[in-house]
Backbone bond lengths (Angstrom), bond angles and torsions (degrees), N, CA, C in turn:
res aa  C-N    CA-C-N  psi(-1)  N-CA   C-N-CA  omega(-1)  CA-C   N-CA-C  phi
1 M - - - 1.430 - - 1.531 108.87 -
2 P 1.337 117.54 121.55 1.480 120.01 179.88 1.510 112.11 -65.38
3 T 1.304 115.84 143.56 1.454 122.20 179.85 1.529 110.13 -104.23
4 V 1.342 115.68 131.05 1.451 122.04 -179.68 1.523 107.75 -122.17
5 L 1.335 116.52 133.93 1.460 122.52 173.19 1.506 108.36 -106.48
6 L 1.361 117.06 115.56 1.456 123.15 176.81 1.523 108.03 -94.54
7 V 1.328 116.52 125.28 1.463 120.41 -180.00 1.528 107.70 -118.74
8 D 1.313 115.25 102.63 1.461 120.57 -177.59 1.522 107.96 -164.05
9 D 1.340 117.08 140.17 1.444 120.62 178.92 1.534 114.07 -90.76
10 D 1.314 116.88 6.40 1.475 121.98 175.08 1.501 108.06 -89.73
11 H 1.329 116.15 97.58 1.463 121.93 -175.16 1.541 111.90 -60.86
12 T 1.301 117.72 -37.71 1.471 121.13 -179.28 1.530 109.41 -62.82
13 L 1.313 115.81 -46.27 1.458 119.51 -179.78 1.547 111.42 -64.33
14 T 1.299 116.99 -48.10 1.472 118.96 -176.85 1.534 110.71 -65.33
15 S 1.320 118.19 -34.99 1.470 120.53 176.38 1.512 111.25 -63.82
16 L 1.326 116.52 -43.78 1.456 121.73 177.72 1.526 111.48 -61.69
17 L 1.329 116.06 -49.57 1.459 120.00 -178.10 1.516 111.44 -65.96
18 K 1.321 117.91 -39.11 1.485 121.44 178.57 1.519 109.71 -59.94
19 T 1.324 116.41 -49.12 1.471 120.74 179.97 1.532 110.77 -61.57
20 L 1.309 116.44 -46.84 1.468 121.01 -179.67 1.518 110.82 -58.60
21 L 1.307 117.69 -47.80 1.453 121.34 -176.92 1.516 113.74 -70.00
22 E 1.321 116.47 -32.16 1.477 119.83 178.77 1.512 112.69 -76.63
23 L 1.325 117.33 -19.07 1.496 121.17 -178.45 1.529 112.37 -98.45
24 E 1.312 116.84 3.09 1.470 120.14 179.19 1.537 110.50 -63.38
25 A 1.339 116.12 157.79 1.482 120.60 176.11 1.513 109.85 -57.97
26 E 1.328 115.39 -38.53 1.461 122.51 172.54 1.528 104.71 -109.61
27 P 1.330 118.37 88.82 1.482 120.66 -171.19 1.526 114.09 -68.67
28 F 1.294 114.76 155.76 1.457 123.50 176.02 1.528 109.38 -107.38
29 D 1.306 115.65 148.76 1.468 121.68 169.10 1.519 104.32 -89.74
30 V 1.328 118.31 116.26 1.454 122.85 -171.68 1.519 109.88 -112.69
31 R 1.321 115.28 128.33 1.469 122.51 172.33 1.534 107.04 -117.33
32 V 1.343 115.24 147.61 1.461 119.91 -176.17 1.518 110.04 -128.45
33 C 1.316 116.07 136.82 1.469 122.56 173.08 1.512 107.93 -134.32
34 A 1.338 116.60 137.05 1.467 121.24 179.12 1.510 112.94 -91.22
35 L 1.327 116.95 -22.00 1.469 121.12 -177.38 1.522 110.59 -114.05
36 G 1.311 115.20 145.30 1.468 121.45 179.46 1.521 112.99 -60.13
37 R 1.324 116.80 -44.58 1.474 118.82 -177.63 1.530 111.94 -66.09
38 D 1.347 116.18 -34.88 1.479 119.58 176.06 1.530 109.83 -68.72
39 A 1.312 117.05 -39.48 1.477 120.98 179.47 1.537 110.41 -63.59
40 Y 1.334 116.11 -42.31 1.458 119.12 179.70 1.530 110.32 -62.03
41 D 1.333 116.05 -46.27 1.470 119.66 179.47 1.535 112.11 -62.27
42 E 1.331 115.48 -43.32 1.477 120.57 178.67 1.508 112.15 -62.74
43 A 1.321 117.26 -46.60 1.456 121.18 -179.12 1.528 111.35 -66.09
44 A 1.317 117.10 -38.36 1.471 119.98 178.92 1.519 111.68 -66.81
45 A 1.333 116.52 -38.26 1.462 121.23 -178.56 1.535 111.90 -77.50
46 N 1.330 116.91 -35.83 1.474 122.98 -177.18 1.537 108.95 -136.99
47 P 1.317 117.45 80.06 1.470 119.46 -173.04 1.529 111.85 -57.16
48 P 1.351 116.71 125.95 1.456 121.49 177.44 1.541 110.34 -84.27
49 D 1.315 114.19 168.57 1.444 120.69 175.55 1.522 112.43 -78.87
50 L 1.352 115.78 -24.86 1.466 122.16 -178.02 1.528 108.16 -157.02
51 I 1.331 115.77 146.26 1.446 121.88 178.68 1.545 108.59 -123.10
52 M 1.329 116.52 131.58 1.459 121.22 171.50 1.522 108.51 -112.85
53 V 1.319 116.66 122.14 1.470 123.08 -174.93 1.503 110.81 -119.80
54 D 1.354 116.31 133.80 1.460 121.40 172.07 1.522 107.44 -80.58
55 Y 1.322 116.50 149.56 1.446 120.17 179.58 1.521 112.13 -68.95
56 H 1.340 116.51 -39.46 1.475 120.36 -178.99 1.528 110.41 -101.92
57 L 1.312 117.15 114.06 1.448 123.40 173.37 1.512 108.61 -118.05
58 K 1.321 117.24 160.29 1.447 120.12 -177.17 1.521 113.93 -67.38
59 D 1.341 116.88 -33.19 1.460 120.19 -173.40 1.517 114.00 -104.54
60 M 1.329 118.73 -12.13 1.470 122.15 177.67 1.518 107.97 -168.32
61 D 1.325 117.41 169.91 1.442 116.77 173.70 1.527 108.86 -91.20
62 G 1.303 114.72 158.75 1.450 120.78 -175.85 1.524 113.36 -62.20
63 L 1.339 117.93 -27.35 1.455 120.39 178.03 1.535 110.77 -64.45
64 E 1.337 115.66 -41.00 1.456 119.64 176.68 1.538 111.24 -61.03
65 L 1.313 115.77 -43.08 1.458 121.15 -178.31 1.538 110.01 -65.63
66 V 1.302 117.60 -44.82 1.470 121.17 178.93 1.525 109.71 -61.62
67 T 1.313 117.76 -41.86 1.465 121.44 177.60 1.534 110.06 -58.65
68 A 1.335 116.83 -43.43 1.468 120.82 179.34 1.540 109.87 -64.59
69 F 1.329 117.44 -42.60 1.476 119.30 177.35 1.518 111.51 -60.43
70 R 1.322 116.14 -43.10 1.485 120.39 -178.26 1.531 112.07 -66.34
71 Q 1.317 118.66 -22.55 1.450 121.76 178.96 1.528 113.12 -89.54
72 H 1.324 117.03 -10.53 1.456 122.03 -178.40 1.546 109.21 -79.73
73 D 1.345 116.59 135.83 1.466 120.55 -176.73 1.519 113.93 -57.04
74 V 1.330 117.36 -39.10 1.481 120.58 -176.08 1.522 111.92 -88.53
75 L 1.306 118.32 -30.07 1.473 122.44 -171.30 1.514 113.79 -96.06
76 H 1.306 119.00 -6.96 1.471 120.74 -170.76 1.526 114.46 -60.77
77 N 1.348 118.53 -22.95 1.464 120.30 178.26 1.525 114.20 -108.04
78 T 1.321 116.58 4.33 1.470 120.27 179.73 1.522 109.52 -66.25
79 P 1.347 118.11 130.14 1.474 119.11 177.47 1.529 110.85 -61.30
80 I 1.329 115.14 135.53 1.456 121.69 -179.77 1.537 110.07 -126.65
81 V 1.321 115.18 130.23 1.451 123.30 174.30 1.534 106.48 -110.49
82 M 1.331 116.14 133.57 1.458 119.23 175.78 1.517 108.90 -115.24
83 A 1.326 116.83 139.84 1.458 122.26 177.32 1.518 108.73 -121.65
84 S 1.331 115.79 144.26 1.453 119.95 178.41 1.521 109.65 -161.97
85 G 1.324 115.34 151.61 1.454 120.46 172.39 1.514 113.05 -80.92
86 M 1.328 116.14 -9.72 1.469 121.37 176.03 1.528 108.51 -108.01
87 D 1.313 115.32 147.71 1.454 118.37 179.75 1.528 109.61 -81.24
88 V 1.325 115.31 90.02 1.450 121.43 176.62 1.544 109.92 -112.15
89 H 1.324 114.09 33.82 1.452 122.08 -175.95 1.534 111.17 -54.88
90 K 1.323 117.75 -49.01 1.448 121.03 -176.38 1.534 111.69 -64.46
91 E 1.330 115.88 -44.22 1.450 119.76 178.65 1.535 110.97 -62.16
92 A 1.328 116.31 -40.58 1.450 122.04 179.07 1.526 110.82 -63.09
93 K 1.309 117.08 -45.61 1.463 120.34 178.38 1.519 112.28 -62.59
94 N 1.327 115.77 -36.18 1.483 121.07 -179.00 1.511 112.44 -63.95
95 V 1.344 118.75 -29.68 1.457 120.40 179.61 1.531 112.63 -95.93
96 G 1.347 116.98 0.72 1.468 118.50 172.45 1.501 116.21 108.86
97 V 1.328 118.40 15.08 1.459 120.96 176.11 1.515 109.23 -69.86
98 D 1.324 116.86 134.60 1.467 121.54 179.56 1.520 113.96 -79.95
99 Q 1.351 115.79 -34.06 1.454 120.32 -178.80 1.529 108.73 -146.85
100 F 1.323 115.97 133.60 1.473 120.82 177.70 1.516 108.14 -111.34
101 I 1.330 116.60 136.12 1.467 122.88 179.05 1.531 108.23 -123.47
102 L 1.338 114.98 128.10 1.463 119.53 178.03 1.525 108.64 -88.17
103 K 1.348 116.19 129.76 1.464 120.98 177.61 1.533 108.54 -82.43
104 P 1.303 118.14 144.63 1.477 127.24 1.23 1.528 109.31 -79.54
105 F 1.320 114.88 147.41 1.452 120.32 177.35 1.517 109.49 -123.75
106 E 1.298 116.45 169.09 1.458 122.19 179.62 1.533 107.97 -89.42
107 P 1.344 117.87 108.67 1.462 120.46 -177.11 1.516 113.60 -55.15
108 G 1.298 117.21 -32.10 1.483 119.79 -179.16 1.503 114.12 -66.05
109 D 1.349 117.01 -15.95 1.481 119.80 177.63 1.526 112.62 -79.88
110 L 1.321 117.75 -17.47 1.470 120.44 -173.15 1.537 114.41 -66.29
111 P 1.314 120.35 -43.16 1.482 117.77 -176.76 1.548 112.45 -57.34
112 G 1.321 117.73 -44.12 1.449 119.57 178.20 1.518 112.84 -64.76
113 L 1.323 117.11 -42.36 1.446 122.06 177.73 1.546 110.03 -61.19
114 F 1.319 116.50 -46.87 1.449 120.75 180.00 1.522 111.09 -59.94
115 L 1.327 117.29 -45.67 1.468 119.46 -179.36 1.516 111.34 -65.23
116 D 1.351 117.50 -35.81 1.465 119.94 177.09 1.517 111.14 -63.61
117 L 1.340 117.17 -40.89 1.466 120.65 -179.10 1.519 113.01 -72.63
118 I 1.317 116.10 -34.71 1.479 120.17 178.53 1.528 110.52 -69.82
119 G 1.320 113.83 -35.15 1.476 117.60 177.64 1.448 110.97 90.25
């Protein structure tokens, strides 16, 4: 079962995505962190198969977090999806994001996208 780390401080969104991903025909093991520093610690201790990061976090912006993931020995090749209500596609690509999604997005599209990125 692929493991996904959702990093977003929007509890409603993460609850929805967690439920959706866990109920898929090919379910995901979903972990959620609201803060960037917690997400970094969680990912370093238990590397996920994919990370989805929101651009705006309470303790840092998502670009900083992605940069930290890309510098980590174990996480540097982990597929990362970034979501934002602002078009920061170019900035996200520059720090190593594999896929950028503009909010609002269709949650039902994520499982297929995640499986494509995980390979």
